[in-house]
N, CA, C and O atoms as a GROMACS GRO file, in nm:
protein
  660
    1MET      N    1   6.724  17.763   1.259
    1MET     CA    2   6.754  17.751   1.389
    1MET      C    3   6.889  17.843   1.415
    1MET      O    4   6.994  17.836   1.352
    2LEU      N    5   6.861  17.927   1.519
    2LEU     CA    6   6.967  18.023   1.547
    2LEU      C    7   6.992  18.031   1.700
    2LEU      O    8   6.898  18.028   1.779
    3ASP      N    9   7.120  18.042   1.739
    3ASP     CA   10   7.153  18.062   1.876
    3ASP      C   11   7.126  18.219   1.896
    3ASP      O   12   7.141  18.303   1.807
    4ILE      N   13   7.088  18.243   2.017
    4ILE     CA   14   7.054  18.386   2.045
    4ILE      C   15   7.193  18.467   2.053
    4ILE      O   16   7.200  18.585   2.016
    5ASP      N   17   7.304  18.393   2.104
    5ASP     CA   18   7.434  18.463   2.114
    5ASP      C   19   7.516  18.408   2.005
    5ASP      O   20   7.553  18.291   1.998
    6LEU      N   21   7.542  18.506   1.917
    6LEU     CA   22   7.622  18.476   1.799
    6LEU      C   23   7.766  18.556   1.805
    6LEU      O   24   7.768  18.670   1.851
    7PRO      N   25   7.873  18.500   1.762
    7PRO     CA   26   8.002  18.575   1.774
    7PRO      C   27   7.998  18.723   1.722
    7PRO      O   28   8.061  18.813   1.778
    8ASP      N   29   7.919  18.743   1.607
    8ASP     CA   30   7.920  18.881   1.553
    8ASP      C   31   7.789  18.951   1.557
    8ASP      O   32   7.764  19.036   1.472
    9GLY      N   33   7.698  18.918   1.657
    9GLY     CA   34   7.574  18.978   1.675
    9GLY      C   35   7.489  18.896   1.754
    9GLY      O   36   7.536  18.822   1.841
   10ASN      N   37   7.354  18.904   1.726
   10ASN     CA   38   7.270  18.816   1.806
   10ASN      C   39   7.156  18.747   1.695
   10ASN      O   40   7.118  18.800   1.590
   11GLY      N   41   7.122  18.636   1.740
   11GLY     CA   42   7.028  18.553   1.661
   11GLY      C   43   6.887  18.626   1.635
   11GLY      O   44   6.823  18.613   1.531
   12ILE      N   45   6.850  18.699   1.735
   12ILE     CA   46   6.721  18.777   1.710
   12ILE      C   47   6.728  18.880   1.604
   12ILE      O   48   6.635  18.893   1.524
   13ALA      N   49   6.840  18.958   1.600
   13ALA     CA   50   6.846  19.056   1.504
   13ALA      C   51   6.863  18.995   1.358
   13ALA      O   52   6.810  19.047   1.260
   14LEU      N   53   6.943  18.879   1.354
   14LEU     CA   54   6.943  18.805   1.230
   14LEU      C   55   6.812  18.743   1.186
   14LEU      O   56   6.776  18.750   1.068
   15GLY      N   57   6.742  18.682   1.281
   15GLY     CA   58   6.610  18.627   1.260
   15GLY      C   59   6.505  18.732   1.206
   15GLY      O   60   6.424  18.699   1.119
   16VAL      N   61   6.508  18.865   1.261
   16VAL     CA   62   6.420  18.966   1.218
   16VAL      C   63   6.461  19.001   1.074
   16VAL      O   64   6.371  19.023   0.993
   17THR      N   65   6.586  19.008   1.036
   17THR     CA   66   6.621  19.037   0.906
   17THR      C   67   6.581  18.930   0.809
   17THR      O   68   6.526  18.956   0.702
   18LEU      N   69   6.609  18.810   0.850
   18LEU     CA   70   6.571  18.699   0.761
   18LEU      C   71   6.418  18.675   0.738
   18LEU      O   72   6.374  18.632   0.631
   19ARG      N   73   6.340  18.706   0.844
   19ARG     CA   74   6.196  18.703   0.829
   19ARG      C   75   6.127  18.816   0.748
   19ARG      O   76   6.018  18.800   0.693
   20ARG      N   77   6.205  18.942   0.746
   20ARG     CA   78   6.155  19.040   0.672
   20ARG      C   79   6.188  19.012   0.523
   20ARG      O   80   6.119  19.058   0.432
   21ASN      N   81   6.298  18.934   0.503
   21ASN     CA   82   6.321  18.899   0.364
   21ASN      C   83   6.243  18.773   0.313
   21ASN      O   84   6.213  18.755   0.195
   22GLN      N   85   6.213  18.690   0.415
   22GLN     CA   86   6.131  18.558   0.375
   22GLN      C   87   6.015  18.556   0.480
   22GLN      O   88   6.033  18.489   0.581
   23PRO      N   89   5.904  18.621   0.464
   23PRO     CA   90   5.801  18.641   0.565
   23PRO      C   91   5.751  18.498   0.620
   23PRO      O   92   5.706  18.486   0.734
   24ASP      N   93   5.760  18.399   0.537
   24ASP     CA   94   5.708  18.273   0.585
   24ASP      C   95   5.816  18.176   0.653
   24ASP      O   96   5.785  18.061   0.685
   25LEU      N   97   5.933  18.222   0.671
   25LEU     CA   98   6.037  18.145   0.740
   25LEU      C   99   6.012  18.138   0.889
   25LEU      O  100   5.994  18.241   0.955
   26GLY      N  101   6.010  18.026   0.939
   26GLY     CA  102   5.995  17.985   1.077
   26GLY      C  103   6.133  18.001   1.142
   26GLY      O  104   6.233  17.966   1.079
   27ILE      N  105   6.143  18.053   1.264
   27ILE     CA  106   6.264  18.073   1.338
   27ILE      C  107   6.261  17.992   1.473
   27ILE      O  108   6.163  18.000   1.548
   28LEU      N  109   6.368  17.917   1.501
   28LEU     CA  110   6.370  17.853   1.632
   28LEU      C  111   6.499  17.901   1.697
   28LEU      O  112   6.611  17.876   1.653
   29LEU      N  113   6.472  17.969   1.801
   29LEU     CA  114   6.586  18.030   1.879
   29LEU      C  115   6.639  17.927   1.993
   29LEU      O  116   6.560  17.859   2.060
   30LEU      N  117   6.760  17.924   2.006
   30LEU     CA  118   6.815  17.838   2.104
   30LEU      C  119   6.909  17.924   2.196
   30LEU      O  120   6.977  18.015   2.148
   31SER      N  121   6.911  17.893   2.328
   31SER     CA  122   6.991  17.966   2.423
   31SER      C  123   7.023  17.879   2.539
   31SER      O  124   6.946  17.791   2.580
   32ALA      N  125   7.146  17.909   2.592
   32ALA     CA  126   7.192  17.838   2.710
   32ALA      C  127   7.122  17.888   2.840
   32ALA      O  128   7.125  17.825   2.946
   33HIS      N  129   7.064  18.000   2.823
   33HIS     CA  130   6.998  18.081   2.938
   33HIS      C  131   6.841  18.093   2.914
   33HIS      O  132   6.793  18.084   2.801
   34ASP      N  133   6.770  18.113   3.021
   34ASP     CA  134   6.629  18.133   3.000
   34ASP      C  135   6.612  18.272   2.946
   34ASP      O  136   6.627  18.374   3.015
   35ALA      N  137   6.580  18.272   2.825
   35ALA     CA  138   6.566  18.408   2.747
   35ALA      C  139   6.441  18.413   2.676
   35ALA      O  140   6.433  18.487   2.578
   36MET      N  141   6.341  18.343   2.714
   36MET     CA  142   6.216  18.340   2.637
   36MET      C  143   6.151  18.475   2.630
   36MET      O  144   6.081  18.498   2.531
   37ASP      N  145   6.167  18.575   2.733
   37ASP     CA  146   6.106  18.699   2.737
   37ASP      C  147   6.164  18.781   2.616
   37ASP      O  148   6.103  18.881   2.581
   38LEU      N  149   6.275  18.745   2.551
   38LEU     CA  150   6.322  18.821   2.445
   38LEU      C  151   6.216  18.821   2.327
   38LEU      O  152   6.210  18.914   2.246
   39LEU      N  153   6.135  18.711   2.323
   39LEU     CA  154   6.030  18.704   2.221
   39LEU      C  155   5.930  18.818   2.234
   39LEU      O  156   5.865  18.855   2.136
   40LEU      N  157   5.918  18.870   2.348
   40LEU     CA  158   5.815  18.984   2.368
   40LEU      C  159   5.862  19.107   2.294
   40LEU      O  160   5.778  19.184   2.250
   41ASP      N  161   5.993  19.131   2.276
   41ASP     CA  162   6.038  19.248   2.208
   41ASP      C  163   6.044  19.238   2.063
   41ASP      O  164   6.097  19.330   2.001
   42LEU      N  165   5.996  19.137   1.999
   42LEU     CA  166   5.994  19.121   1.848
   42LEU      C  167   5.900  19.215   1.790
   42LEU      O  168   5.789  19.232   1.839
   43PRO      N  169   5.946  19.283   1.678
   43PRO     CA  170   5.861  19.371   1.616
   43PRO      C  171   5.733  19.304   1.561
   43PRO      O  172   5.743  19.197   1.501
   44PRO      N  173   5.620  19.360   1.580
   44PRO     CA  174   5.491  19.309   1.540
   44PRO      C  175   5.489  19.235   1.400
   44PRO      O  176   5.431  19.129   1.378
   45ASP      N  177   5.557  19.304   1.314
   45ASP     CA  178   5.537  19.250   1.168
   45ASP      C  179   5.617  19.126   1.152
   45ASP      O  180   5.609  19.070   1.043
   46VAL      N  181   5.696  19.074   1.249
   46VAL     CA  182   5.765  18.948   1.231
   46VAL      C  183   5.738  18.851   1.350
   46VAL      O  184   5.799  18.744   1.356
   47ALA      N  185   5.648  18.886   1.447
   47ALA     CA  186   5.635  18.819   1.568
   47ALA      C  187   5.593  18.667   1.551
   47ALA      O  188   5.636  18.584   1.632
   48ALA      N  189   5.513  18.632   1.451
   48ALA     CA  190   5.454  18.507   1.445
   48ALA      C  191   5.574  18.399   1.396
   48ALA      O  192   5.676  18.437   1.336
   49GLY      N  193   5.549  18.278   1.426
   49GLY     CA  194   5.639  18.174   1.373
   49GLY      C  195   5.773  18.166   1.442
   49GLY      O  196   5.865  18.112   1.380
   50TRP      N  197   5.796  18.211   1.559
   50TRP     CA  198   5.920  18.204   1.638
   50TRP      C  199   5.900  18.106   1.736
   50TRP      O  200   5.791  18.100   1.794
   51SER      N  201   6.003  18.019   1.764
   51SER     CA  202   5.994  17.924   1.878
   51SER      C  203   6.116  17.944   1.954
   51SER      O  204   6.214  17.997   1.901
   52TYR      N  205   6.118  17.901   2.081
   52TYR     CA  206   6.223  17.903   2.183
   52TYR      C  207   6.250  17.780   2.252
   52TYR      O  208   6.160  17.717   2.308
   53LEU      N  209   6.366  17.744   2.250
   53LEU     CA  210   6.415  17.624   2.335
   53LEU      C  211   6.546  17.651   2.404
   53LEU      O  212   6.638  17.713   2.350
   54SER      N  213   6.550  17.600   2.530
   54SER     CA  214   6.682  17.612   2.600
   54SER      C  215   6.763  17.507   2.538
   54SER      O  216   6.706  17.415   2.480
   55LYS      N  217   6.889  17.513   2.544
   55LYS     CA  218   6.984  17.413   2.477
   55LYS      C  219   6.961  17.279   2.555
   55LYS      O  220   6.981  17.172   2.497
   56THR      N  221   6.918  17.282   2.686
   56THR     CA  222   6.895  17.162   2.754
   56THR      C  223   6.772  17.093   2.694
   56THR      O  224   6.778  16.972   2.668
   57SER      N  225   6.666  17.162   2.673
   57SER     CA  226   6.556  17.093   2.615
   57SER      C  227   6.567  17.058   2.467
   57SER      O  228   6.492  16.975   2.415
   58SER      N  229   6.664  17.126   2.399
   58SER     CA  230   6.681  17.084   2.254
   58SER      C  231   6.763  16.958   2.239
   58SER      O  232   6.790  16.917   2.127
   59THR      N  233   6.799  16.900   2.341
   59THR     CA  234   6.865  16.763   2.337
   59THR      C  235   6.769  16.653   2.326
   59THR      O  236   6.802  16.543   2.282
   60ASP      N  237   6.644  16.682   2.367
   60ASP     CA  238   6.528  16.586   2.351
   60ASP      C  239   6.477  16.598   2.205
   60ASP      O  240   6.427  16.699   2.156
   61ALA      N  241   6.496  16.485   2.145
   61ALA     CA  242   6.456  16.473   1.998
   61ALA      C  243   6.307  16.519   1.967
   61ALA      O  244   6.281  16.599   1.877
   62ALA      N  245   6.216  16.464   2.046
   62ALA     CA  246   6.076  16.492   2.031
   62ALA      C  247   6.060  16.639   2.050
   62ALA      O  248   6.002  16.701   1.960
   63THR      N  249   6.098  16.697   2.146
   63THR     CA  250   6.080  16.839   2.183
   63THR      C  251   6.144  16.921   2.071
   63THR      O  252   6.077  17.015   2.029
   64LEU      N  253   6.260  16.900   2.018
   64LEU     CA  254   6.332  16.961   1.913
   64LEU      C  255   6.244  16.952   1.776
   64LEU      O  256   6.210  17.053   1.714
   65VAL      N  257   6.213  16.829   1.742
   65VAL     CA  258   6.127  16.812   1.620
   65VAL      C  259   6.000  16.892   1.637
   65VAL      O  260   5.968  16.964   1.542
   66ALA      N  261   5.927  16.889   1.738
   66ALA     CA  262   5.802  16.956   1.752
   66ALA      C  263   5.831  17.107   1.740
   66ALA      O  264   5.759  17.178   1.670
   67ALA      N  265   5.926  17.150   1.801
   67ALA     CA  266   5.964  17.301   1.795
   67ALA      C  267   5.992  17.344   1.644
   67ALA      O  268   5.939  17.444   1.595
   68VAL      N  269   6.076  17.264   1.577
   68VAL     CA  270   6.108  17.296   1.443
   68VAL      C  271   5.988  17.286   1.353
   68VAL      O  272   5.975  17.372   1.266
   69ARG      N  273   5.902  17.192   1.366
   69ARG     CA  274   5.774  17.189   1.291
   69ARG      C  275   5.676  17.308   1.320
   69ARG      O  276   5.614  17.363   1.228
   70ALA      N  277   5.667  17.343   1.442
   70ALA     CA  278   5.579  17.455   1.484
   70ALA      C  279   5.624  17.576   1.408
   70ALA      O  280   5.547  17.647   1.342
   71ALA      N  281   5.761  17.597   1.421
   71ALA     CA  282   5.811  17.722   1.363
   71ALA      C  283   5.803  17.723   1.205
   71ALA      O  284   5.780  17.826   1.142
   72ALA      N  285   5.823  17.611   1.150
   72ALA     CA  286   5.808  17.593   1.010
   72ALA      C  287   5.650  17.623   0.962
   72ALA      O  288   5.622  17.674   0.853
   73GLU      N  289   5.564  17.586   1.054
   73GLU     CA  290   5.411  17.601   1.024
   73GLU      C  291   5.366  17.744   1.066
   73GLU      O  292   5.248  17.776   1.059
   74GLY      N  293   5.466  17.832   1.110
   74GLY     CA  294   5.415  17.976   1.152
   74GLY      C  295   5.352  17.962   1.297
   74GLY      O  296   5.280  18.053   1.337
   75ARG      N  297   5.371  17.869   1.366
   75ARG     CA  298   5.322  17.867   1.510
   75ARG      C  299   5.443  17.902   1.602
   75ARG      O  300   5.560  17.889   1.564
   76THR      N  301   5.409  17.943   1.716
   76THR     CA  302   5.504  17.975   1.827
   76THR      C  303   5.520  17.860   1.927
   76THR      O  304   5.418  17.811   1.977
   77THR      N  305   5.642  17.815   1.959
   77THR     CA  306   5.656  17.721   2.062
   77THR      C  307   5.745  17.764   2.169
   77THR      O  308   5.857  17.808   2.145
   78LEU      N  309   5.697  17.754   2.292
   78LEU     CA  310   5.792  17.794   2.404
   78LEU      C  311   5.842  17.664   2.477
   78LEU      O  312   5.778  17.560   2.479
   79ASP      N  313   5.963  17.684   2.537
   79ASP     CA  314   6.022  17.559   2.598
   79ASP      C  315   5.939  17.508   2.706
   79ASP      O  316   5.914  17.576   2.805
   80PRO      N  317   5.889  17.372   2.687
   80PRO     CA  318   5.804  17.321   2.797
   80PRO      C  319   5.866  17.301   2.936
   80PRO      O  320   5.793  17.295   3.035
   81ALA      N  321   5.993  17.292   2.945
   81ALA     CA  322   6.063  17.276   3.081
   81ALA      C  323   6.064  17.414   3.149
   81ALA      O  324   6.054  17.426   3.271
   82LEU      N  325   6.076  17.516   3.065
   82LEU     CA  326   6.067  17.651   3.131
   82LEU      C  327   5.940  17.698   3.173
   82LEU      O  328   5.925  17.776   3.267
   83LEU      N  329   5.836  17.646   3.095
   83LEU     CA  330   5.694  17.674   3.108
   83LEU      C  331   5.652  17.621   3.250
   83LEU      O  332   5.574  17.678   3.325
   84ASP      N  333   5.721  17.495   3.277
   84ASP     CA  334   5.680  17.432   3.403
   84ASP      C  335   5.723  17.509   3.529
   84ASP      O  336   5.679  17.486   3.642
   85ARG      N  337   5.813  17.601   3.497
   85ARG     CA  338   5.868  17.675   3.621
   85ARG      C  339   5.798  17.815   3.636
   85ARG      O  340   5.844  17.894   3.718
   86VAL      N  341   5.693  17.846   3.563
   86VAL     CA  342   5.632  17.973   3.576
   86VAL      C  343   5.487  17.967   3.631
   86VAL      O  344   5.426  17.860   3.628
   87ALA      N  345   5.431  18.079   3.682
   87ALA     CA  346   5.299  18.081   3.723
   87ALA      C  347   5.250  18.213   3.694
   87ALA      O  348   5.327  18.309   3.692
   88PRO      N  349   5.118  18.226   3.669
   88PRO     CA  350   5.054  18.353   3.642
   88PRO      C  351   5.084  18.454   3.754
   88PRO      O  352   5.085  18.419   3.873
   89ARG      N  353   5.110  18.586   3.711
   89ARG     CA  354   5.123  18.692   3.821
   89ARG      C  355   4.987  18.726   3.874
   89ARG      O  356   4.888  18.722   3.801
   90ALA      N  357   4.979  18.758   3.994
   90ALA     CA  358   4.847  18.789   4.068
   90ALA      C  359   4.796  18.910   3.977
   90ALA      O  360   4.877  18.986   3.923
   91GLY      N  361   4.658  18.924   3.964
   91GLY     CA  362   4.605  19.031   3.894
   91GLY      C  363   4.605  19.029   3.739
   91GLY      O  364   4.531  19.103   3.674
   92SER      N  365   4.680  18.952   3.691
   92SER     CA  366   4.690  18.937   3.542
   92SER      C  367   4.581  18.870   3.482
   92SER      O  368   4.515  18.790   3.548
   93ALA      N  369   4.553  18.895   3.355
   93ALA     CA  370   4.447  18.835   3.285
   93ALA      C  371   4.475  18.684   3.275
   93ALA      O  372   4.381  18.604   3.274
   94VAL      N  373   4.598  18.644   3.268
   94VAL     CA  374   4.614  18.496   3.278
   94VAL      C  375   4.578  18.425   3.415
   94VAL      O  376   4.546  18.306   3.426
   95SER      N  377   4.587  18.507   3.507
   95SER     CA  378   4.548  18.461   3.645
   95SER      C  379   4.401  18.427   3.653
   95SER      O  380   4.356  18.343   3.732
   96ARG      N  381   4.324  18.498   3.563
   96ARG     CA  382   4.181  18.477   3.560
   96ARG      C  383   4.136  18.357   3.493
   96ARG      O  384   4.018  18.323   3.502
   97LEU      N  385   4.228  18.283   3.419
   97LEU     CA  386   4.184  18.167   3.358
   97LEU      C  387   4.156  18.054   3.445
   97LEU      O  388   4.218  18.039   3.550
   98THR      N  389   4.065  17.975   3.406
   98THR     CA  390   4.038  17.850   3.484
   98THR      C  391   4.152  17.763   3.487
   98THR      O  392   4.240  17.784   3.403
   99ASP      N  393   4.167  17.656   3.579
   99ASP     CA  394   4.286  17.565   3.569
   99ASP      C  395   4.284  17.503   3.434
   99ASP      O  396   4.388  17.502   3.367
  100ARG      N  397   4.185  17.458   3.393
  100ARG     CA  398   4.177  17.385   3.256
  100ARG      C  399   4.217  17.479   3.141
  100ARG      O  400   4.293  17.440   3.053
  101GLN      N  401   4.165  17.601   3.144
  101GLN     CA  402   4.222  17.701   3.028
  101GLN      C  403   4.366  17.724   3.035
  101GLN      O  404   4.434  17.730   2.933
  102TYR      N  405   4.420  17.737   3.166
  102TYR     CA  406   4.558  17.759   3.184
  102TYR      C  407   4.637  17.637   3.124
  102TYR      O  408   4.736  17.655   3.053
  103ALA      N  409   4.587  17.508   3.154
  103ALA     CA  410   4.651  17.394   3.098
  103ALA      C  411   4.651  17.399   2.950
  103ALA      O  412   4.754  17.374   2.886
  104VAL      N  413   4.533  17.431   2.892
  104VAL     CA  414   4.531  17.440   2.741
  104VAL      C  415   4.625  17.548   2.682
  104VAL      O  416   4.690  17.531   2.579
  105LEU      N  417   4.626  17.660   2.756
  105LEU     CA  418   4.720  17.777   2.709
  105LEU      C  419   4.872  17.728   2.710
  105LEU      O  420   4.951  17.759   2.622
  106ARG      N  421   4.902  17.654   2.810
  106ARG     CA  422   5.044  17.609   2.831
  106ARG      C  423   5.078  17.502   2.704
  106ARG      O  424   5.182  17.506   2.639
  107LEU      N  425   4.990  17.421   2.688
  107LEU     CA  426   5.003  17.337   2.571
  107LEU      C  427   5.006  17.401   2.436
  107LEU      O  428   5.080  17.366   2.345
  108LEU      N  429   4.918  17.498   2.431
  108LEU     CA  430   4.913  17.573   2.307
  108LEU      C  431   5.046  17.643   2.285
  108LEU      O  432   5.096  17.650   2.173
  109ALA      N  433   5.106  17.697   2.399
  109ALA     CA  434   5.234  17.766   2.391
  109ALA      C  435   5.355  17.679   2.353
  109ALA      O  436   5.459  17.722   2.303
  110GLN      N  437   5.327  17.550   2.383
  110GLN     CA  438   5.432  17.449   2.356
  110GLN      C  439   5.420  17.401   2.200
  110GLN      O  440   5.495  17.316   2.154
  111GLY      N  441   5.322  17.462   2.126
  111GLY     CA  442   5.312  17.435   1.981
  111GLY      C  443   5.220  17.321   1.955
  111GLY      O  444   5.219  17.268   1.843
  112LEU      N  445   5.142  17.278   2.053
  112LEU     CA  446   5.054  17.158   2.011
  112LEU      C  447   4.932  17.210   1.939
  112LEU      O  448   4.880  17.319   1.964
  113SER      N  449   4.887  17.122   1.843
  113SER     CA  450   4.763  17.151   1.778
  113SER      C  451   4.649  17.116   1.871
  113SER      O  452   4.665  17.051   1.975
  114ASN      N  453   4.529  17.164   1.828
  114ASN     CA  454   4.406  17.128   1.915
  114ASN      C  455   4.396  16.971   1.931
  114ASN      O  456   4.360  16.923   2.038
  115ALA      N  457   4.428  16.901   1.834
  115ALA     CA  458   4.418  16.757   1.851
  115ALA      C  459   4.520  16.717   1.948
  115ALA      O  460   4.489  16.638   2.037
  116GLY      N  461   4.650  16.768   1.939
  116GLY     CA  462   4.750  16.727   2.035
  116GLY      C  463   4.718  16.778   2.173
  116GLY      O  464   4.756  16.707   2.266
  117ILE      N  465   4.655  16.887   2.201
  117ILE     CA  466   4.605  16.937   2.326
  117ILE      C  467   4.497  16.842   2.385
  117ILE      O  468   4.498  16.799   2.500
  118GLY      N  469   4.401  16.814   2.286
  118GLY     CA  470   4.305  16.722   2.332
  118GLY      C  471   4.353  16.585   2.370
  118GLY      O  472   4.299  16.525   2.463
  119GLU      N  473   4.453  16.531   2.300
  119GLU     CA  474   4.507  16.390   2.343
  119GLU      C  475   4.585  16.413   2.477
  119GLU      O  476   4.569  16.333   2.569
  120ALA      N  477   4.658  16.507   2.488
  120ALA     CA  478   4.738  16.544   2.610
  120ALA      C  479   4.643  16.549   2.744
  120ALA      O  480   4.674  16.498   2.851
  121LEU      N  481   4.530  16.616   2.718
  121LEU     CA  482   4.447  16.637   2.832
  121LEU      C  483   4.315  16.542   2.838
  121LEU      O  484   4.226  16.554   2.923
  122ARG      N  485   4.315  16.452   2.742
  122ARG     CA  486   4.209  16.356   2.726
  122ARG      C  487   4.061  16.422   2.715
  122ARG      O  488   3.960  16.387   2.775
  123ILE      N  489   4.077  16.519   2.629
  123ILE     CA  490   3.937  16.583   2.600
  123ILE      C  491   3.911  16.595   2.451
  123ILE      O  492   4.006  16.576   2.375
  124THR      N  493   3.798  16.622   2.405
  124THR     CA  494   3.777  16.630   2.259
  124THR      C  495   3.840  16.750   2.201
  124THR      O  496   3.880  16.840   2.274
  125GLU      N  497   3.850  16.754   2.067
  125GLU     CA  498   3.904  16.880   2.006
  125GLU      C  499   3.796  16.999   2.019
  125GLU      O  500   3.831  17.117   2.027
  126LYS      N  501   3.667  16.960   2.021
  126LYS     CA  502   3.563  17.062   2.035
  126LYS      C  503   3.576  17.132   2.176
  126LYS      O  504   3.553  17.252   2.189
  127SER      N  505   3.615  17.047   2.282
  127SER     CA  506   3.638  17.109   2.414
  127SER      C  507   3.765  17.194   2.415
  127SER      O  508   3.773  17.298   2.480
  128VAL      N  509   3.864  17.144   2.338
  128VAL     CA  510   3.987  17.236   2.333
  128VAL      C  511   3.943  17.360   2.260
  128VAL      O  512   3.981  17.466   2.311
  129GLN      N  513   3.873  17.367   2.154
  129GLN     CA  514   3.840  17.484   2.089
  129GLN      C  515   3.752  17.580   2.181
  129GLN      O  516   3.772  17.702   2.181
  130ASN      N  517   3.655  17.521   2.258
  130ASN     CA  518   3.579  17.591   2.354
  130ASN      C  519   3.678  17.657   2.462
  130ASN      O  520   3.664  17.774   2.499
  131HIS      N  521   3.770  17.582   2.503
  131HIS     CA  522   3.856  17.639   2.600
  131HIS      C  523   3.941  17.757   2.545
  131HIS      O  524   3.960  17.858   2.613
  132ILE      N  525   3.992  17.741   2.419
  132ILE     CA  526   4.071  17.843   2.337
  132ILE      C  527   3.982  17.954   2.324
  132ILE      O  528   4.032  18.064   2.348
  133ASN      N  529   3.860  17.950   2.292
  133ASN     CA  530   3.771  18.064   2.276
  133ASN      C  531   3.758  18.134   2.408
  133ASN      O  532   3.759  18.258   2.407
  134GLY      N  533   3.744  18.067   2.524
  134GLY     CA  534   3.731  18.124   2.654
  134GLY      C  535   3.873  18.192   2.685
  134GLY      O  536   3.872  18.294   2.754
  135ILE      N  537   3.990  18.141   2.640
  135ILE     CA  538   4.123  18.212   2.674
  135ILE      C  539   4.121  18.332   2.603
  135ILE      O  540   4.155  18.438   2.656
  136TYR      N  541   4.082  18.324   2.479
  136TYR     CA  542   4.090  18.449   2.394
  136TYR      C  543   3.997  18.566   2.443
  136TYR      O  544   4.028  18.684   2.434
  137ALA      N  545   3.886  18.520   2.495
  137ALA     CA  546   3.778  18.616   2.557
  137ALA      C  547   3.842  18.674   2.686
  137ALA      O  548   3.839  18.795   2.710
  138THR      N  549   3.896  18.591   2.762
  138THR     CA  550   3.957  18.629   2.900
  138THR      C  551   4.078  18.723   2.881
  138THR      O  552   4.100  18.821   2.952
  139LEU      N  553   4.157  18.683   2.774
  139LEU     CA  554   4.281  18.770   2.753
  139LEU      C  555   4.260  18.884   2.668
  139LEU      O  556   4.357  18.959   2.648
  140GLY      N  557   4.138  18.912   2.610
  140GLY     CA  558   4.098  19.011   2.527
  140GLY      C  559   4.162  19.001   2.388
  140GLY      O  560   4.194  19.105   2.330
  141ILE      N  561   4.181  18.890   2.336
  141ILE     CA  562   4.236  18.871   2.206
  141ILE      C  563   4.121  18.858   2.101
  141ILE      O  564   4.048  18.759   2.096
  142ASP      N  565   4.112  18.957   2.024
  142ASP     CA  566   4.009  18.966   1.928
  142ASP      C  567   4.051  18.910   1.782
  142ASP      O  568   4.167  18.874   1.763
  143ALA      N  569   3.966  18.906   1.694
  143ALA     CA  570   3.981  18.848   1.570
  143ALA      C  571   4.053  18.938   1.471
  143ALA      O  572   4.013  18.945   1.355
  144ASP      N  573   4.151  19.004   1.512
  144ASP     CA  574   4.236  19.093   1.421
  144ASP      C  575   4.313  19.014   1.310
  144ASP      O  576   4.411  18.945   1.339
  145PRO      N  577   4.268  19.025   1.187
  145PRO     CA  578   4.335  18.935   1.087
  145PRO      C  579   4.488  18.958   1.064
  145PRO      O  580   4.555  18.880   0.997
  146SER      N  581   4.538  19.066   1.120
  146SER     CA  582   4.682  19.091   1.091
  146SER      C  583   4.775  19.018   1.199
  146SER      O  584   4.898  19.019   1.190
  147ARG      N  585   4.703  18.955   1.303
  147ARG     CA  586   4.778  18.892   1.412
  147ARG      C  587   4.718  18.757   1.426
  147ARG      O  588   4.598  18.738   1.410
  148ASN      N  589   4.801  18.666   1.456
  148ASN     CA  590   4.787  18.511   1.486
  148ASN      C  591   4.742  18.507   1.623
  148ASN      O  592   4.825  18.533   1.710
  149PRO      N  593   4.609  18.476   1.662
  149PRO     CA  594   4.570  18.469   1.792
  149PRO      C  595   4.642  18.374   1.883
  149PRO      O  596   4.665  18.403   2.000
  150ARG      N  597   4.680  18.255   1.826
  150ARG     CA  598   4.754  18.156   1.910
  150ARG      C  599   4.888  18.214   1.945
  150ARG      O  600   4.932  18.195   2.058
  151VAL      N  601   4.958  18.286   1.854
  151VAL     CA  602   5.095  18.352   1.884
  151VAL      C  603   5.067  18.448   2.000
  151VAL      O  604   5.133  18.444   2.104
  152THR      N  605   4.961  18.539   1.978
  152THR     CA  606   4.932  18.650   2.072
  152THR      C  607   4.911  18.579   2.221
  152THR      O  608   4.965  18.625   2.322
  153ALA      N  609   4.835  18.474   2.222
  153ALA     CA  610   4.804  18.407   2.346
  153ALA      C  611   4.938  18.357   2.408
  153ALA      O  612   4.969  18.386   2.524
  154ALA      N  613   5.017  18.282   2.327
  154ALA     CA  614   5.147  18.245   2.385
  154ALA      C  615   5.222  18.355   2.436
  154ALA      O  616   5.272  18.347   2.548
  155LEU      N  617   5.235  18.462   2.363
  155LEU     CA  618   5.307  18.573   2.416
  155LEU      C  619   5.263  18.641   2.542
  155LEU      O  620   5.341  18.686   2.626
  156ARG      N  621   5.124  18.644   2.550
  156ARG     CA  622   5.058  18.690   2.672
  156ARG      C  623   5.099  18.599   2.795
  156ARG      O  624   5.127  18.647   2.905
  157LEU      N  625   5.099  18.472   2.768
  157LEU     CA  626   5.152  18.376   2.864
  157LEU      C  627   5.299  18.415   2.927
  157LEU      O  628   5.329  18.411   3.047
  158LEU      N  629   5.378  18.452   2.823
  158LEU     CA  630   5.511  18.488   2.860
  158LEU      C  631   5.509  18.626   2.941
  158LEU      O  632   5.580  18.642   3.040
  159GLU      N  633   5.430  18.717   2.897
  159GLU     CA  634   5.422  18.851   2.966
  159GLU      C  635   5.373  18.854   3.109
  159GLU      O  636   5.419  18.928   3.196
  160GLU      N  637   5.273  18.763   3.125
  160GLU     CA  638   5.201  18.755   3.254
  160GLU      C  639   5.232  18.650   3.346
  160GLU      O  640   5.154  18.623   3.438
  161THR      N  641   5.344  18.587   3.330
  161THR     CA  642   5.393  18.478   3.423
  161THR      C  643   5.517  18.513   3.480
  161THR      O  644   5.580  18.604   3.425
  162GLY      N  645   5.564  18.459   3.580
  162GLY     CA  646   5.690  18.471   3.643
  162GLY      C  647   5.729  18.350   3.709
  162GLY      O  648   5.645  18.261   3.716
  163PRO      N  649   5.851  18.331   3.764
  163PRO     CA  650   5.900  18.209   3.820
  163PRO      C  651   5.814  18.167   3.945
  163PRO      O  652   5.763  18.252   4.019
  164VAL      N  653   5.801  18.041   3.963
  164VAL     CA  654   5.730  17.986   4.074
  164VAL      C  655   5.815  18.002   4.203
  164VAL      O  656   5.929  17.957   4.211
  165SER      N  657   5.756  18.066   4.301
  165SER     CA  658   5.826  18.100   4.422
  165SER      C  659   5.818  17.975   4.529
  165SER      O  660   5.872  17.985   4.639
   0.00000   0.00000   0.00000
């Protein structure tokens, strides 16, 4: 768990160094500001397994525990409160998702498993997997074995959304 702003540097640079020395290490970034977009600049070789929470959201025990677990498991978790305040940019691939696919993608970006997404949306895990396959197809995420497709999808959500006006 790292604060983005450190007295002698920044948590992202420290996290990159730590990940390169311990590739399976999960990183949870905390910040007092909305800085989720900083995850977009991570070098590809260390981009998986990073999570981000605002310090406000990190005071919720369930949210914090979920983010720590997701990072430890190599998944990416984005702050749910901040995700509630964004919408797809017009013309983006994310804007072409169905409403249900977008809901699945937001929950995926919050670090939920397929079972957790199914429970939250009251659909079967098979339906969740079908929606995820549709998301990957719409976003052009292929089966590149060097990249985690869930992380790639979460990062695309970050890239292609902006504040709700």
